[in-house]
Each structure stands twice: as structure tokens, then as C-alpha cells.
N, C-alpha and C positions, 0 to 999 in steps of 0.2 A: 652851503654846497652839499649835493647828496652824498658824496663819498665821505665827508667828515662825519656825517650823521651815522651812516652804516657802518663804517669801518673805523677802528682806532687809528690814532697818528701813526703808531708803530708799524701798521699794516703797509704803509708807503715808504718806510726806511730804506736807504739803499744799503744792502748787506755786503760787507767787506770780507774777503776771505785773502789771507796772506799769511806767512811764516811769522813765527814769534819774533818780536822785536830784537831779542839778544842774537838772532841769526841773521838780520838784515843788515845791509850796507850802512855806513855812517858816514855822513860827510858835513862839514861844519857843524858838528855837534849834534846833528839830527839824524835819526834813522829815516829810511824811505816812507814808512807810514806816518812818521811825526811831520816829515816835510809836506805830504799830502793833505794831512789834517789842518796844518796851518795854513798853506797856500791854496788848497781846493776846498774850502770848508762846505760847499753844497755838494760835494761828492764824497768827502772822506771825513767829515766832522760828525760824529753820531748824533749831536745836537742839531744840526743842521742839514744834513743829508737826506733829503727827501725827493721822491719823484711823485707827483700825484697826477694822473691824467685828467684831461677835460671830461667834464660830465658827458658832453655829447660825442666823444670819442673815447669810451671807456675801455675797449677791448682791442688786442693787437692786430687783428684783421682790419678793423675799422681804420686805425691809425696808419697800417701799411698802405692801404688803398688810398688814403688821403694823401700820403706823402708822395704816391706816383702822380698825383694831380699837379702837386706843387713842382715837378720837373719842367712843366711848360709855362710856369708863372714867375719869370725873373723879377717882377716888381717886388720891392720891399728888401730884395737882398741881390740887386744885380751886380754882377762881377764882370769887368772886363779882362781879356787875357790877351797876351802876346804869344804866338803860336811858335815853338820851335821844332822842327823836324830832326828827331834824333835817329841816326842810322847805326844800328847794330852791326857786330863783327861779320855776321852771316848775310848782310845785305838788306835785312829787314828793317822796317821804320816804324816809328810811332810818334805821336803828337805828344809834346811837353807843353802844356799850357801854363804861363807864368802870369799870376795874378798881378794886374796894373793898380796903381803905379809901382814900377819896379823899384825896389829900395836900393839906394846908393850910400849905404853905410859903411862901406870898406869891406875887405876881406873877411872880417869877423861878424858880418851880418848873418843873423840866424836864417837858416833854411828848413821850412817845414816841407816834407815831401810827401803828398797824398797818393795813395793806393786806391782807386775806386773799386767798386765791384766789378765782377766780371762782365765786359762789355760795358762798364760805366764810363762816364765822361766828366769833364770840368763843368758841364751845364747841370748835373745833378744836384737836386736842391740840398743835399746833406754836405756837398763839397762848397756850395755858395754860401750857404748859411754859417758855415765854420769860418770860411775866409772873412764874411762880413763881420763876425764876431772879434776874430783875430785883429782885424784892422782897427776895431774900436779900442781894444784892450792892450795889443801889443803891435803896434803900427811899424816898428822897428824890423818887423819878421818879413821874410820873403816866403812865398808859397809857389811851388811847382807841383802840377798834377800830372802824375805818369799814366797815360792812358795805354790801353792794350793795343797791339797791332791790329790794324784793320778798323779803327774805330774813331768816331767824331770826326770823318772828313779825310782821314789818312788811308790811302788805297793800299790794301794788303798787297806785297810784292814777293812774299814766300809762301810755299805750302803751309807752314806752320803759323797759326794764329794765335792761339792763347789757351791755358787751362788753369784751373783753380790752384795748381800747385807749382805753376812755373815761376822760378825765382831767378832764372838767368838773365832776363831783361832788366829786372831791378838791380841786380848785382852789377850788371855792365853800366847801367845810368849811375849808380851810387858811386861806382869807381871813377867814373868820368868826372863827376863833380868834385870828389875827393882830390882828384890830381889837379884839376882847374883851380879849386878854391880850398886849398888844404888846411885853413885855419877856420873854415866856416862852421859853426855848430850845427849838426844835422839831426832832425827829429823826424821820424816817420810815423804816419797815422794811416792804417789801413781800415777798409770798410766792406763788410760782408766777405765775399770770396777774396777780395783784396786785403782783408784782415789776415786771412789765411795764408796768403803769398807773403806778406810781410813777416808774421810770426814765423813762418818756416824759414824765410831768410835769415831773420836774425838768430834763430837757433843753429843753422847750418854755419853761420859765421862764428859763432862762439864768442871767444875773446877778441876776434879780430874785427868785431862789427863795427863798422862807422857811424852808426847812429849813436848820438849821446843817451837817447831815450825813445821808446815807442809807445803807441798806443793801438789796441785793436778794439774795433766797434762791431758787435753782431757778428762774431766769428762762428763758423760752422765746425771748426775743429777736426771734426771726423768726416771728410768729405764721404767716404764710402756709406757710412750709416746715414748721412743726410740725403744723399742722391737716392739711396734706397727706399726711405721712407717718402721721398716726393716722388718715386716712380710708382708708389701704389695708386690704385685706381680709384681715390676717393674723389668727392665732388671738388674741394678746393684745388687738388692737383689737376684733375681734368680740366678745369674751366679758369683757375685762377693762376697761382705761382709757378708751378711745374710747366704749365702750359706757355704762360708768358715767356718763360726762360728759354724753352725748347723753341718757340717760334723765334725769338731773337737770335738764338744759335743758327737756325735754318736761314734766317734772312742774312746773316753774317756770310754764311757760304754761298748763298746766291749771289750777293753782291759781289764776292770775290772768287767766284767759281773759275774763272780763267786763270788765275794766279795758282789757285790751290790745284788744279788738275794739271798744270804744267811739271808738278813734281814727279819724282820717280815712284811713289806709291800708289798702287792701283787701288781707287776707290769706287764704290757703288754709288753713283749719284742718285739714283732713284732712292736707295735706303736711306741716304742722308736727309733727301727732300721730304720722305715721308716718315721719319722718325716720329713716334708718338710720344717720347720723353727723353729726358737727358741720357738715360743709360743707353737707349738705342742711338742717339746721335753720337755719343762718345765711342760706342762699338763701332759706328760706320765711318766715323771721321778721326776724332781727336786721338783716340787711342793708337790708330794706325799711324797717323803722321809723326807723331811723336814717340813710336817705337816701343809701344807697351803691347802685351799679348792681349789683354782684354781691357774693358771699361773699370772693371774692379781692381785690376792691377795699376791702372791709372789713378784711380780714387784713392787707393790705398798708399800708393807713392807719394801721393800729393797733398796728403793730409798733414797738418802742422803739428798735431797732438804729440807725436813722437819726437818732435824737437824741442819741446818746451823745457825740458831738463837742461838743455845745454844753452839757454839764454843767460848771457851775462851783463845785460843792460838793463836799467829800470824800464819796466814795461806794465802798463795798464790795459785791464781787460774789461769791456763794459757789454753786458749781455742782458737781454729782457727775457723774463720767463714765459712770456705771452708771444715771443718771437715766432710767426707762424713759418718761418723759412728756415732757421736755424734753432734746432730743438734743444730744450734744456737737459736731455739726455746725453747730449754730447759734450756739454760744459766740462772739462778735466779738473774738477775743483781739487781732488787730491794731488795731482801733478803740479799745479798752480801753488798750493800750499807748501809743497815740498822745494820749491824753489825762492830762495830769500829775496830775489830781485823782482819779483812779481806780485801784483795786487789785483784782485779780481772784484769788480763792483756789479752786483747783479741786483736789478729792479723787478718788481713783480709785473710791472706793465711797460709798455713803451713800442712794442710791435718791432719791425725789422726797420731799423735805421730812422724811425719815426720821432719818437719822444717828444710830441706836441704837449703843450701845458696851458691851463688857464682858459678863459672864455675867448681870449684873443689867439688861441692857439700858436703861442710863441714857442720855438724850439727850445727844448731844455738841454739838448746836448751839446751844441756849440759852446756855450760858456764854461761847461765842464772840460771839454777838451783845451779851451784858451787857458783855463786855469793851470790844467796839468803841463802844457807848454811853458807858461811862465815859471812854474814850480820847478821843473826840470832845467830851465835855463839859468836859475838862481843857485840851484842845488850842486855845488861845485867844491 
């Protein structure tokens, strides 16, 4: 394999960042990092934790684009869901997709709540491949995918849709589950902007957080810096990532325009429809309906980085240095190292949520998340 010839093996090692073991929480005689090294060897054991990208998809852009093609190919990890329409206190609605078969292990059946990327759904490959892995290794677990308002076939019924720092809907759903199933162990996993939402929520909740543990994958951390970089007029932004995200936001507005325009906030429809990037879209729509003075204020308020110091549950962060959408400059290494409850796993490669490996392009990420779930359910 060309990579093993050109680069030494250590080049592909997963780099872990965490507080010193004497500061970490200890359960059952093990610290957090000791539990992860024991139960998540291909993620946290230095002798076994490597991620080597496939020779024909060696770079983050290539992996990310390939991942996008897999959203439309359920074969190999087809997952069936049962749809629940969850109604929020303000009358808004979102689709909660429960992975089938529903587990009937009683009130203590572990529940994994997935928070997709903004506008993401239960159909996305990273969600399906994780559930497929979980079903094989931890079949006793239940999975619910919390999708944003107005997504995946659920009509938007309020002027407010979603944004990358909105934690209210996640909070309301978790509180509902905690009341309905008070003895159920809860673990949250967030992807992309969903990782930012989950991290921000966990930090806001502090010691009262209902999750036993959480994991964040490809988190942008600093939304303002991320959006600013994605709004720069580069080729990739103009024709790939930022352009695709902006088009999806405009499509969301167009398909839900009637409900959005029924609100009390005066909006410029033409400015929304002709937005050239996320900053322009957020200035014209998102910031206004959520009560912010500007898109910058929205982004800064919604960034999870300011809440990391307040996290009091075990939380794993996984980021790739070649992620073309979540930049390495935003990874808060020092903040994570100062919180004894956190572990950061950085890979050199992997793209945005992709992490394909081998000649067969098997996903590397789902087994790591599955191992983490098992480790946290055992670590009591």
C-alpha cells in the first residue's frame, strides 16, 4: 500500500488530548482515559489507534465528496425507522426517527440520541452506518434521530426553523424522554453542526445534564470563524461546500415560505432567495427570526467553544485535520485539555464525517463510536 511506503506508521496514529490522569474522573478503579484505552483500543490505545485513508481517497475533499454520494445508496447499511412527530412547546414540530426494530428491554434499555448536521436526516450515511455498527455490537441499544424542524418530510409550522447553536429543541426532547423513561441511560452523539448543538447543550446543562456521556464528530466549535472562512470567495466555497449549504438553506426557506412569512418579523424574500453565502442568508433570515442583531451575533452566541469548560459528563471529540468544512484552527485544544471530563481524538485524514478506509472503503468511524458507547455504558 502506497501510504505505508511513503509515510511511517506513526503518521497515521490517532492523537489524543486530555487532562492528566490524576485529574480525570475515576470509576470502578479506572480513569476515563484508562477506560477508553481498554474498551476503545482502535481509538485510544496508542499501539492500535490508527486511521489510514484508502489510497484512492487520500485527501479530505475526496472523502467528503464521496460521502455525499453514499447518502443516496442505502444498500449495505439500510436502516428502517419508525417516525414520531414531536411537538414542541411553541407549536413547532420535528421528526424523531426511531431505528427498527424497537428494543423492548424494559425501562433501562440504553437510548442513543443522534443529532445530525444542520438540515441532516436519519437517511444520511454517517447516521445509518453508525446504527448498522451498533446493531451488530450492542443490539440491546435503542437509537433515536432528532431531526431539525422542517426536515425530512416534516412541514415547518413556525417561522423559526433551526440554526447551528439552537439547543432549545434538543433540551425539550431530552427532558421529555427523561420524564417518560427516567431510568433509561442516555448517550448523545452529534455530527457536524449537530455536534456543536450537542456540545453547547451539554455545557449549558452543566452538572444537571441528563446524558451519561456524549460524543462529538467533526465539530466546528467556533461558528463565527467557520462561517467567515466559508464565506470567502474561494473556488471550493463558491462551487462546493459553502455553495451547497447555502442552496440547502434557501431550499428550506422556499419550501416553507408560507409558514415563515406568517410570522411577525418582516423579512426580505428576495434577499433570502438570492443569498450568495451563509452569512447573507443568516443576515436576511436566521438572525432576524431568532432575535439577533446580526449574523455575527448569531454565530458567536451559538458557538459551543465558550461552554466547553462547563461540561461535567464524559465527552469524546473526534476531528480530522483535513476536514474541508470544520477547520483545524477552530479546535479548542487547550480548553479540552483543561477539562478532565473530555478527550479529543485527532486524525490527520478523514475529511468531513467520512473516514473511509481500505480498498473496500469500509467506514472507520462507526466502530469507534460503537466502542465508545459500550465503554460508557460499562463505566459506572
